[in-house]
N, C-alpha and C positions, 0 to 999 in steps of 0.2 A: 712697554709702549709702543705702538707702531709707529715708525718715522712718521714727520709731520709730510702731508700731501699739499696742506693750502698752510697759507699764511694771510691772515687778516688784520688789517689796522685797525683798531678801537681807541677814539678819545673819550676822554673823561672831559666835561664841560661843566662849569657852575662857578659861582663867586669865590672868592678868597674865603679860606677857612670853613668850608662846607664838608671837609672830611674827603676830598678826591684821593690824596696820598694817601690816608688811612685804609680806604676801600682796596687802593692798589695793595698795600703791604699786606692787608687781610687775605686776599685772595690768592697772591703770588707766593707769598712767604708765611702765611699762617700767622702774623705778628700785630701787635699793637703796641702803639706808643703814645702816651699822654703828652709827650712833649712837642710841641707845635713848630714846626719849621716850614714856612712858606716856600713853596716851590717857585724859582726863577728859571723861568723859559719852560723848558719842557724836560721830562724824566721818561724814558721809554724803559719799560719790564716786558717780560714774556714768560708765555707759560704755556705749555701743550695740552690741550683738552681733547678729550674723548670720552665716549660713554660706552658701556659692555656692549650694548645693542645697536650702536651706531658707528658708521665709519663715514669720513675719514677722519683721523687725528688732526686738529686745528691747533698753528700755532698762531694764539693772538698776541699781536703786539700791541702793547696798551700804553697809551700815549696819555701821561698825566701832564696836563697842561695848567699853566699857571693861572689864576683867577682873575684874567684880564678881560678888558672891556671888548665885546664882540666886534665893534667897529675898528679896532687896533689893527693896522695893517700887516702885523706878521702873522696874526690869527690864520690866514689864509694859507700861509706855508705850513703850518701845524695841522690844520683840517684835510688839506689836499692828500686825496687817494684814500681816505678813512671808508671802510665799509660799515662802520658803526660807531654809535656813541652813546656813552651813560651820561645821562644829565643830572647832576647832583644839586638837590637842595638840602637845607639845613633845618630840621622841624624846629630847633630853638630861635631860629630867625626867618621867621615868615616873609620877610622881604626879598631872599633869595630866591622864591618861588616866581615872583613876578618878573624875574628875569628870564625865566626858564623860555618861555616862547620865543623871545628874541633870539637866545642863542640857538636853538632850534632852528628857526628861519635863516639864520646866517649860516648853519652848517650845512642845511639842505641845498642852499643855494650853490654849494660848492661841489656837495657830494649827492645829487638828487635820489640815488637809489639807496641812501642809507638808511640803517635800522637803528630805532633809537629804544632805548628803555629809559625808564625815569628812576632815581632812587631818591627815597625822602629818609636821609641819614640822620643818625643820632638820633634814632627813635628810643633807645634806652635813658635818654635823659626826660622824657616827657610821660607822664601817664595816660593822657587823654589825647589821642589823635585824631580825633573827630574830623575836625576842621581841617588838618593836613590830608588825610585820605579824600575829604571831599575835593579839595584843591588839586591832587595831584590826579585823582579818578577823571575830573574834566579836561584836564591837559593831556593827559594818557588818550582820552576819546577823540579829541581832535586830531592828533596825531597819528592814531590807530596802532598805540603801544600799549605795553603793560607799564605797571609801577610797583614799586617796593617799597615797603618801608624797613630801611637797613640800619644796623649798628656796626660800625667797623670794629668797635669795642668789644662787644660779645659776638660778632659773626653771625648775627640773624641776617639772613636772606643776602648775604654777600655771594655765596656760591651759586644762588637761585638765579641771580642777574646775569652771571656769565653763563651757566646754563641755558636761560633764555636766549642770549644772544649765540650762542653755539648752535641752538636749535634752528633759529633764525637763519645763519650764515650758512649752513651747511643745506638747509631746505631744498635749493635748486642745482645741488652739486650733484 
């Protein structure tokens, strides 16, 4: 792999327990744990990403932020300098999707040029996801983003989320 030429900070946003940490673990280390450990503060992981036909290599600095209220004053410190955000909801808890627009609004106020992608996580737990898809499609349309039904447990669409961000983040390089 080429040495990284670019570094970009990516934040994971969402309510507690939606699977932000599990998505990071699946993407960076290709592992999943059934044990729930709530993130306190922030955890930072990194992964170098490139594709065969595109350059440069991008070092993704992935900030797994605890599920705190968007109005919390410490949030600004976590969000500052981010190029992108993965906004995560839990398909088994529809109320987690209602908070997404507010999270995006607060994040955008700090990072107006940020790229967003939405993840409806834990898709392996529900057989019928039509209402979730409809809600996510609506939110994604409002912010000009894509959305993915993901499962950190079985890996569904986890790589695709980060590939989407890679493409968006190197578009203007």
